[in-house]
PDB file as gemmi writes it, atoms N, CA and C in Angstrom:
CRYST1    1.000    1.000    1.000  90.00  90.00  90.00 P 1                      
ATOM      1  N   MET A   1      49.672  -2.814  83.779  1.00  0.00           N  
ATOM      2  CA  MET A   1      49.895  -1.405  83.955  1.00  0.00           C  
ATOM      3  C   MET A   1      50.894  -1.221  85.084  1.00  0.00           C  
ATOM      4  N   ALA A   2      51.657  -0.144  85.036  1.00  0.00           N  
ATOM      5  CA  ALA A   2      52.690   0.122  86.026  1.00  0.00           C  
ATOM      6  C   ALA A   2      52.078   0.316  87.407  1.00  0.00           C  
ATOM      7  N   SER A   3      52.898   0.126  88.450  1.00  0.00           N  
ATOM      8  CA  SER A   3      52.410   0.225  89.819  1.00  0.00           C  
ATOM      9  C   SER A   3      52.215   1.676  90.259  1.00  0.00           C  
ATOM     10  N   SER A   4      52.857   2.619  89.603  1.00  0.00           N  
ATOM     11  CA  SER A   4      52.724   4.030  89.960  1.00  0.00           C  
ATOM     12  C   SER A   4      51.345   4.541  89.570  1.00  0.00           C  
ATOM     13  N   SER A   5      50.831   5.492  90.354  1.00  0.00           N  
ATOM     14  CA  SER A   5      49.552   6.103  90.038  1.00  0.00           C  
ATOM     15  C   SER A   5      49.674   7.090  88.879  1.00  0.00           C  
ATOM     16  N   PHE A   6      50.893   7.489  88.567  1.00  0.00           N  
ATOM     17  CA  PHE A   6      51.121   8.474  87.505  1.00  0.00           C  
ATOM     18  C   PHE A   6      51.920   7.853  86.373  1.00  0.00           C  
ATOM     19  N   ILE A   7      51.501   8.151  85.145  1.00  0.00           N  
ATOM     20  CA  ILE A   7      52.243   7.684  83.980  1.00  0.00           C  
ATOM     21  C   ILE A   7      52.594   8.893  83.118  1.00  0.00           C  
ATOM     22  N   PRO A   8      53.758   8.872  82.488  1.00  0.00           N  
ATOM     23  CA  PRO A   8      54.165  10.032  81.694  1.00  0.00           C  
ATOM     24  C   PRO A   8      53.431  10.102  80.357  1.00  0.00           C  
ATOM     25  N   LEU A   9      53.244  11.334  79.886  1.00  0.00           N  
ATOM     26  CA  LEU A   9      52.788  11.518  78.516  1.00  0.00           C  
ATOM     27  C   LEU A   9      53.908  11.062  77.597  1.00  0.00           C  
ATOM     28  N   THR A  10      53.570  10.503  76.453  1.00  0.00           N  
ATOM     29  CA  THR A  10      54.584   9.893  75.587  1.00  0.00           C  
ATOM     30  C   THR A  10      54.977  10.743  74.387  1.00  0.00           C  
ATOM     31  N   ALA A  11      54.369  11.920  74.216  1.00  0.00           N  
ATOM     32  CA  ALA A  11      54.672  12.744  73.043  1.00  0.00           C  
ATOM     33  C   ALA A  11      56.124  13.201  73.027  1.00  0.00           C  
ATOM     34  N   ILE A  12      56.686  13.417  74.198  1.00  0.00           N  
ATOM     35  CA  ILE A  12      58.075  13.852  74.299  1.00  0.00           C  
ATOM     36  C   ILE A  12      58.831  12.794  75.092  1.00  0.00           C  
ATOM     37  N   ASP A  13      59.800  12.171  74.440  1.00  0.00           N  
ATOM     38  CA  ASP A  13      60.583  11.115  75.081  1.00  0.00           C  
ATOM     39  C   ASP A  13      61.745  11.743  75.844  1.00  0.00           C  
ATOM     40  N   CYS A  14      61.703  11.620  77.162  1.00  0.00           N  
ATOM     41  CA  CYS A  14      62.795  12.171  77.964  1.00  0.00           C  
ATOM     42  C   CYS A  14      63.041  11.276  79.172  1.00  0.00           C  
ATOM     43  N   THR A  15      64.211  11.408  79.754  1.00  0.00           N  
ATOM     44  CA  THR A  15      64.606  10.570  80.883  1.00  0.00           C  
ATOM     45  C   THR A  15      63.748  10.826  82.122  1.00  0.00           C  
ATOM     46  N   ILE A  16      63.490  12.102  82.396  1.00  0.00           N  
ATOM     47  CA  ILE A  16      62.676  12.463  83.552  1.00  0.00           C  
ATOM     48  C   ILE A  16      61.433  13.195  83.042  1.00  0.00           C  
ATOM     49  N   PRO A  17      60.295  12.517  82.959  1.00  0.00           N  
ATOM     50  CA  PRO A  17      59.101  13.166  82.426  1.00  0.00           C  
ATOM     51  C   PRO A  17      58.573  14.235  83.383  1.00  0.00           C  
ATOM     52  N   ALA A  18      58.093  15.328  82.819  1.00  0.00           N  
ATOM     53  CA  ALA A  18      57.550  16.421  83.624  1.00  0.00           C  
ATOM     54  C   ALA A  18      56.025  16.447  83.595  1.00  0.00           C  
ATOM     55  N   LEU A  19      55.427  15.902  82.544  1.00  0.00           N  
ATOM     56  CA  LEU A  19      53.977  15.892  82.426  1.00  0.00           C  
ATOM     57  C   LEU A  19      53.472  14.472  82.611  1.00  0.00           C  
ATOM     58  N   LEU A  20      52.563  14.303  83.552  1.00  0.00           N  
ATOM     59  CA  LEU A  20      52.086  12.978  83.942  1.00  0.00           C  
ATOM     60  C   LEU A  20      50.567  12.920  83.922  1.00  0.00           C  
ATOM     61  N   ILE A  21      50.043  11.730  83.711  1.00  0.00           N  
ATOM     62  CA  ILE A  21      48.607  11.476  83.813  1.00  0.00           C  
ATOM     63  C   ILE A  21      48.374  10.727  85.121  1.00  0.00           C  
ATOM     64  N   ASP A  22      47.422  11.197  85.899  1.00  0.00           N  
ATOM     65  CA  ASP A  22      47.026  10.499  87.124  1.00  0.00           C  
ATOM     66  C   ASP A  22      46.040   9.408  86.710  1.00  0.00           C  
ATOM     67  N   ARG A  23      46.506   8.175  86.720  1.00  0.00           N  
ATOM     68  CA  ARG A  23      45.643   7.095  86.237  1.00  0.00           C  
ATOM     69  C   ARG A  23      44.470   6.809  87.166  1.00  0.00           C  
ATOM     70  N   SER A  24      44.481   7.409  88.360  1.00  0.00           N  
ATOM     71  CA  SER A  24      43.339   7.247  89.264  1.00  0.00           C  
ATOM     72  C   SER A  24      42.382   8.435  89.190  1.00  0.00           C  
ATOM     73  N   ALA A  25      42.609   9.353  88.254  1.00  0.00           N  
ATOM     74  CA  ALA A  25      41.704  10.497  88.075  1.00  0.00           C  
ATOM     75  C   ALA A  25      40.323   9.979  87.688  1.00  0.00           C  
ATOM     76  N   PRO A  26      39.281  10.725  88.033  1.00  0.00           N  
ATOM     77  CA  PRO A  26      37.934  10.299  87.637  1.00  0.00           C  
ATOM     78  C   PRO A  26      37.835  10.123  86.121  1.00  0.00           C  
ATOM     79  N   LEU A  27      37.032   9.164  85.694  1.00  0.00           N  
ATOM     80  CA  LEU A  27      36.886   8.857  84.270  1.00  0.00           C  
ATOM     81  C   LEU A  27      36.436  10.071  83.475  1.00  0.00           C  
ATOM     82  N   ASP A  28      35.528  10.871  84.026  1.00  0.00           N  
ATOM     83  CA  ASP A  28      35.054  12.034  83.280  1.00  0.00           C  
ATOM     84  C   ASP A  28      36.161  13.071  83.100  1.00  0.00           C  
ATOM     85  N   VAL A  29      37.099  13.148  84.026  1.00  0.00           N  
ATOM     86  CA  VAL A  29      38.222  14.081  83.909  1.00  0.00           C  
ATOM     87  C   VAL A  29      39.191  13.597  82.828  1.00  0.00           C  
ATOM     88  N   LEU A  30      39.488  12.302  82.816  1.00  0.00           N  
ATOM     89  CA  LEU A  30      40.344  11.735  81.766  1.00  0.00           C  
ATOM     90  C   LEU A  30      39.705  11.977  80.394  1.00  0.00           C  
ATOM     91  N   HIS A  31      38.412  11.706  80.303  1.00  0.00           N  
ATOM     92  CA  HIS A  31      37.696  11.888  79.038  1.00  0.00           C  
ATOM     93  C   HIS A  31      37.707  13.351  78.608  1.00  0.00           C  
ATOM     94  N   ALA A  32      37.416  14.266  79.517  1.00  0.00           N  
ATOM     95  CA  ALA A  32      37.371  15.690  79.171  1.00  0.00           C  
ATOM     96  C   ALA A  32      38.723  16.187  78.673  1.00  0.00           C  
ATOM     97  N   ASN A  33      39.802  15.720  79.276  1.00  0.00           N  
ATOM     98  CA  ASN A  33      41.138  16.142  78.850  1.00  0.00           C  
ATOM     99  C   ASN A  33      41.487  15.568  77.484  1.00  0.00           C  
ATOM    100  N   ALA A  34      41.095  14.321  77.229  1.00  0.00           N  
ATOM    101  CA  ALA A  34      41.333  13.729  75.913  1.00  0.00           C  
ATOM    102  C   ALA A  34      40.529  14.470  74.850  1.00  0.00           C  
ATOM    103  N   VAL A  35      39.264  14.744  75.145  1.00  0.00           N  
ATOM    104  CA  VAL A  35      38.399  15.442  74.196  1.00  0.00           C  
ATOM    105  C   VAL A  35      38.949  16.826  73.874  1.00  0.00           C  
ATOM    106  N   ALA A  36      39.428  17.543  74.880  1.00  0.00           N  
ATOM    107  CA  ALA A  36      39.956  18.897  74.653  1.00  0.00           C  
ATOM    108  C   ALA A  36      41.118  18.874  73.667  1.00  0.00           C  
ATOM    109  N   ARG A  37      41.994  17.883  73.780  1.00  0.00           N  
ATOM    110  CA  ARG A  37      43.154  17.803  72.893  1.00  0.00           C  
ATOM    111  C   ARG A  37      42.754  17.391  71.480  1.00  0.00           C  
ATOM    112  N   VAL A  38      41.889  16.398  71.378  1.00  0.00           N  
ATOM    113  CA  VAL A  38      41.447  15.940  70.057  1.00  0.00           C  
ATOM    114  C   VAL A  38      40.627  17.035  69.363  1.00  0.00           C  
ATOM    115  N   LEU A  39      39.795  17.739  70.104  1.00  0.00           N  
ATOM    116  CA  LEU A  39      39.012  18.828  69.529  1.00  0.00           C  
ATOM    117  C   LEU A  39      39.917  19.959  69.043  1.00  0.00           C  
ATOM    118  N   ALA A  40      40.966  20.288  69.796  1.00  0.00           N  
ATOM    119  CA  ALA A  40      41.893  21.341  69.369  1.00  0.00           C  
ATOM    120  C   ALA A  40      42.543  20.983  68.038  1.00  0.00           C  
ATOM    121  N   VAL A  41      42.956  19.730  67.890  1.00  0.00           N  
ATOM    122  CA  VAL A  41      43.571  19.299  66.633  1.00  0.00           C  
ATOM    123  C   VAL A  41      42.539  19.289  65.515  1.00  0.00           C  
ATOM    124  N   THR A  42      41.336  18.857  65.814  1.00  0.00           N  
ATOM    125  CA  THR A  42      40.266  18.852  64.813  1.00  0.00           C  
ATOM    126  C   THR A  42      40.015  20.260  64.294  1.00  0.00           C  
ATOM    127  N   GLN A  43      39.932  21.227  65.193  1.00  0.00           N  
ATOM    128  CA  GLN A  43      39.702  22.611  64.785  1.00  0.00           C  
ATOM    129  C   GLN A  43      40.879  23.153  63.973  1.00  0.00           C  
ATOM    130  N   LEU A  44      42.095  22.800  64.358  1.00  0.00           N  
ATOM    131  CA  LEU A  44      43.275  23.215  63.607  1.00  0.00           C  
ATOM    132  C   LEU A  44      43.243  22.647  62.190  1.00  0.00           C  
ATOM    133  N   MET A  45      42.930  21.365  62.063  1.00  0.00           N  
ATOM    134  CA  MET A  45      42.868  20.735  60.744  1.00  0.00           C  
ATOM    135  C   MET A  45      41.722  21.298  59.909  1.00  0.00           C  
ATOM    136  N   GLU A  46      40.595  21.623  60.548  1.00  0.00           N  
ATOM    137  CA  GLU A  46      39.485  22.245  59.812  1.00  0.00           C  
ATOM    138  C   GLU A  46      39.892  23.616  59.281  1.00  0.00           C  
ATOM    139  N   SER A  47      40.676  24.351  60.068  1.00  0.00           N  
ATOM    140  CA  SER A  47      41.175  25.645  59.597  1.00  0.00           C  
ATOM    141  C   SER A  47      42.078  25.464  58.384  1.00  0.00           C  
ATOM    142  N   PHE A  48      42.953  24.474  58.430  1.00  0.00           N  
ATOM    143  CA  PHE A  48      43.827  24.194  57.285  1.00  0.00           C  
ATOM    144  C   PHE A  48      43.019  23.843  56.047  1.00  0.00           C  
ATOM    145  N   SER A  49      42.009  23.017  56.220  1.00  0.00           N  
ATOM    146  CA  SER A  49      41.254  22.529  55.065  1.00  0.00           C  
ATOM    147  C   SER A  49      40.441  23.625  54.393  1.00  0.00           C  
ATOM    148  N   SER A  50      40.202  24.724  55.087  1.00  0.00           N  
ATOM    149  CA  SER A  50      39.407  25.799  54.493  1.00  0.00           C  
ATOM    150  C   SER A  50      40.262  26.942  53.951  1.00  0.00           C  
ATOM    151  N   ARG A  51      41.578  26.764  53.910  1.00  0.00           N  
ATOM    152  CA  ARG A  51      42.492  27.825  53.466  1.00  0.00           C  
ATOM    153  C   ARG A  51      43.285  27.369  52.245  1.00  0.00           C  
ATOM    154  N   GLU A  52      43.719  28.353  51.491  1.00  0.00           N  
ATOM    155  CA  GLU A  52      44.647  28.089  50.393  1.00  0.00           C  
ATOM    156  C   GLU A  52      46.045  27.979  50.988  1.00  0.00           C  
ATOM    157  N   MET A  53      46.790  26.943  50.638  1.00  0.00           N  
ATOM    158  CA  MET A  53      48.080  26.691  51.267  1.00  0.00           C  
ATOM    159  C   MET A  53      49.274  27.011  50.359  1.00  0.00           C  
ATOM    160  N   GLN A  54      49.045  27.651  49.203  1.00  0.00           N  
ATOM    161  CA  GLN A  54      50.152  27.939  48.295  1.00  0.00           C  
ATOM    162  C   GLN A  54      51.187  28.861  48.936  1.00  0.00           C  
ATOM    163  N   GLN A  55      50.765  29.761  49.802  1.00  0.00           N  
ATOM    164  CA  GLN A  55      51.663  30.716  50.424  1.00  0.00           C  
ATOM    165  C   GLN A  55      52.233  30.213  51.759  1.00  0.00           C  
ATOM    166  N   ALA A  56      51.920  29.001  52.124  1.00  0.00           N  
ATOM    167  CA  ALA A  56      52.351  28.473  53.427  1.00  0.00           C  
ATOM    168  C   ALA A  56      53.864  28.289  53.469  1.00  0.00           C  
ATOM    169  N   ASP A  57      54.435  28.644  54.583  1.00  0.00           N  
ATOM    170  CA  ASP A  57      55.865  28.500  54.826  1.00  0.00           C  
ATOM    171  C   ASP A  57      56.113  27.087  55.361  1.00  0.00           C  
ATOM    172  N   ALA A  58      57.109  26.395  54.832  1.00  0.00           N  
ATOM    173  CA  ALA A  58      57.391  25.008  55.227  1.00  0.00           C  
ATOM    174  C   ALA A  58      57.711  24.905  56.718  1.00  0.00           C  
ATOM    175  N   VAL A  59      58.427  25.871  57.251  1.00  0.00           N  
ATOM    176  CA  VAL A  59      58.778  25.835  58.679  1.00  0.00           C  
ATOM    177  C   VAL A  59      57.524  25.990  59.539  1.00  0.00           C  
ATOM    178  N   ASP A  60      56.657  26.919  59.157  1.00  0.00           N  
ATOM    179  CA  ASP A  60      55.418  27.099  59.907  1.00  0.00           C  
ATOM    180  C   ASP A  60      54.559  25.839  59.860  1.00  0.00           C  
ATOM    181  N   LEU A  61      54.463  25.221  58.680  1.00  0.00           N  
ATOM    182  CA  LEU A  61      53.687  23.984  58.564  1.00  0.00           C  
ATOM    183  C   LEU A  61      54.265  22.883  59.444  1.00  0.00           C  
ATOM    184  N   LYS A  62      55.589  22.790  59.498  1.00  0.00           N  
ATOM    185  CA  LYS A  62      56.227  21.788  60.368  1.00  0.00           C  
ATOM    186  C   LYS A  62      55.900  22.061  61.827  1.00  0.00           C  
ATOM    187  N   HIS A  63      55.942  23.320  62.242  1.00  0.00           N  
ATOM    188  CA  HIS A  63      55.611  23.666  63.625  1.00  0.00           C  
ATOM    189  C   HIS A  63      54.160  23.307  63.952  1.00  0.00           C  
ATOM    190  N   LEU A  64      53.256  23.650  63.053  1.00  0.00           N  
ATOM    191  CA  LEU A  64      51.850  23.329  63.278  1.00  0.00           C  
ATOM    192  C   LEU A  64      51.601  21.826  63.302  1.00  0.00           C  
ATOM    193  N   ALA A  65      52.294  21.087  62.436  1.00  0.00           N  
ATOM    194  CA  ALA A  65      52.151  19.629  62.433  1.00  0.00           C  
ATOM    195  C   ALA A  65      52.685  19.033  63.729  1.00  0.00           C  
ATOM    196  N   THR A  66      53.765  19.599  64.253  1.00  0.00           N  
ATOM    197  CA  THR A  66      54.329  19.114  65.523  1.00  0.00           C  
ATOM    198  C   THR A  66      53.357  19.351  66.664  1.00  0.00           C  
ATOM    199  N   VAL A  67      52.755  20.527  66.691  1.00  0.00           N  
ATOM    200  CA  VAL A  67      51.747  20.823  67.724  1.00  0.00           C  
ATOM    201  C   VAL A  67      50.595  19.829  67.632  1.00  0.00           C  
ATOM    202  N   ALA A  68      50.108  19.596  66.422  1.00  0.00           N  
ATOM    203  CA  ALA A  68      49.006  18.658  66.230  1.00  0.00           C  
ATOM    204  C   ALA A  68      49.402  17.254  66.699  1.00  0.00           C  
ATOM    205  N   ALA A  69      50.599  16.820  66.374  1.00  0.00           N  
ATOM    206  CA  ALA A  69      51.063  15.491  66.771  1.00  0.00           C  
ATOM    207  C   ALA A  69      51.140  15.368  68.296  1.00  0.00           C  
ATOM    208  N   HIS A  70      51.667  16.399  68.957  1.00  0.00           N  
ATOM    209  CA  HIS A  70      51.764  16.360  70.425  1.00  0.00           C  
ATOM    210  C   HIS A  70      50.375  16.292  71.064  1.00  0.00           C  
ATOM    211  N   LEU A  71      49.463  17.107  70.568  1.00  0.00           N  
ATOM    212  CA  LEU A  71      48.115  17.094  71.129  1.00  0.00           C  
ATOM    213  C   LEU A  71      47.419  15.754  70.890  1.00  0.00           C  
ATOM    214  N   LEU A  72      47.577  15.202  69.702  1.00  0.00           N  
ATOM    215  CA  LEU A  72      46.971  13.891  69.420  1.00  0.00           C  
ATOM    216  C   LEU A  72      47.591  12.793  70.275  1.00  0.00           C  
ATOM    217  N   ARG A  73      48.914  12.827  70.449  1.00  0.00           N  
ATOM    218  CA  ARG A  73      49.572  11.821  71.281  1.00  0.00           C  
ATOM    219  C   ARG A  73      49.087  11.923  72.729  1.00  0.00           C  
ATOM    220  N   ASP A  74      48.973  13.168  73.247  1.00  0.00           N  
ATOM    221  CA  ASP A  74      48.445  13.354  74.604  1.00  0.00           C  
ATOM    222  C   ASP A  74      47.035  12.790  74.710  1.00  0.00           C  
ATOM    223  N   GLY A  75      46.199  13.093  73.709  1.00  0.00           N  
ATOM    224  CA  GLY A  75      44.832  12.575  73.708  1.00  0.00           C  
ATOM    225  C   GLY A  75      44.802  11.055  73.679  1.00  0.00           C  
ATOM    226  N   CYS A  76      45.673  10.453  72.879  1.00  0.00           N  
ATOM    227  CA  CYS A  76      45.752   8.984  72.818  1.00  0.00           C  
ATOM    228  C   CYS A  76      46.214   8.396  74.154  1.00  0.00           C  
ATOM    229  N   ASP A  77      47.182   9.040  74.787  1.00  0.00           N  
ATOM    230  CA  ASP A  77      47.653   8.579  76.105  1.00  0.00           C  
ATOM    231  C   ASP A  77      46.507   8.614  77.116  1.00  0.00           C  
ATOM    232  N   LEU A  78      45.740   9.703  77.112  1.00  0.00           N  
ATOM    233  CA  LEU A  78      44.604   9.812  78.028  1.00  0.00           C  
ATOM    234  C   LEU A  78      43.550   8.756  77.713  1.00  0.00           C  
ATOM    235  N   LEU A  79      43.278   8.527  76.431  1.00  0.00           N  
ATOM    236  CA  LEU A  79      42.305   7.498  76.052  1.00  0.00           C  
ATOM    237  C   LEU A  79      42.797   6.101  76.423  1.00  0.00           C  
ATOM    238  N   ASP A  80      44.106   5.856  76.346  1.00  0.00           N  
ATOM    239  CA  ASP A  80      44.656   4.569  76.782  1.00  0.00           C  
ATOM    240  C   ASP A  80      44.362   4.333  78.258  1.00  0.00           C  
ATOM    241  N   VAL A  81      44.617   5.349  79.080  1.00  0.00           N  
ATOM    242  CA  VAL A  81      44.350   5.218  80.517  1.00  0.00           C  
ATOM    243  C   VAL A  81      42.861   5.003  80.750  1.00  0.00           C  
ATOM    244  N   LEU A  82      42.036   5.751  80.047  1.00  0.00           N  
ATOM    245  CA  LEU A  82      40.592   5.587  80.163  1.00  0.00           C  
ATOM    246  C   LEU A  82      40.188   4.161  79.799  1.00  0.00           C  
ATOM    247  N   GLY A  83      40.767   3.643  78.727  1.00  0.00           N  
ATOM    248  CA  GLY A  83      40.476   2.269  78.314  1.00  0.00           C  
ATOM    249  C   GLY A  83      40.920   1.243  79.350  1.00  0.00           C  
ATOM    250  N   TRP A  84      42.084   1.440  79.923  1.00  0.00           N  
ATOM    251  CA  TRP A  84      42.562   0.521  80.969  1.00  0.00           C  
ATOM    252  C   TRP A  84      41.602   0.523  82.150  1.00  0.00           C  
ATOM    253  N   ARG A  85      41.134   1.709  82.502  1.00  0.00           N  
ATOM    254  CA  ARG A  85      40.233   1.837  83.645  1.00  0.00           C  
ATOM    255  C   ARG A  85      38.876   1.193  83.381  1.00  0.00           C  
ATOM    256  N   LEU A  86      38.421   1.214  82.123  1.00  0.00           N  
ATOM    257  CA  LEU A  86      37.105   0.676  81.793  1.00  0.00           C  
ATOM    258  C   LEU A  86      37.103  -0.835  81.608  1.00  0.00           C  
ATOM    259  N   ARG A  87      38.284  -1.426  81.425  1.00  0.00           N  
ATOM    260  CA  ARG A  87      38.357  -2.887  81.262  1.00  0.00           C  
ATOM    261  C   ARG A  87      38.019  -3.575  82.580  1.00  0.00           C  
ATOM    262  N   PRO A  88      37.245  -4.657  82.494  1.00  0.00           N  
ATOM    263  CA  PRO A  88      36.958  -5.407  83.722  1.00  0.00           C  
ATOM    264  C   PRO A  88      38.227  -6.032  84.283  1.00  0.00           C  
ATOM    265  N   ALA A  89      38.315  -6.065  85.597  1.00  0.00           N  
ATOM    266  CA  ALA A  89      39.515  -6.601  86.264  1.00  0.00           C  
ATOM    267  C   ALA A  89      39.663  -8.079  86.132  1.00  0.00           C  
TER     268      ALA A  89                                                      
END                                                                             
């Protein structure tokens, strides 16, 4: 793992990252943030699955899929840090 206490979120690839994860944050905080993102995507997908999509606009669907992807990537990044922290040294 990198020597910095902060690692960038990977959903958006940029030269200077603006959103960072504090890898020394308490485990329950890392977990709560990961859960919040995964739960948001779960609720979004549940909403999709209960609706008729014949009238859906392709651009809107792309935007919603992008939001879901960003939230899932953030959740995965947080879970990665949590996993690194839980591994024995």
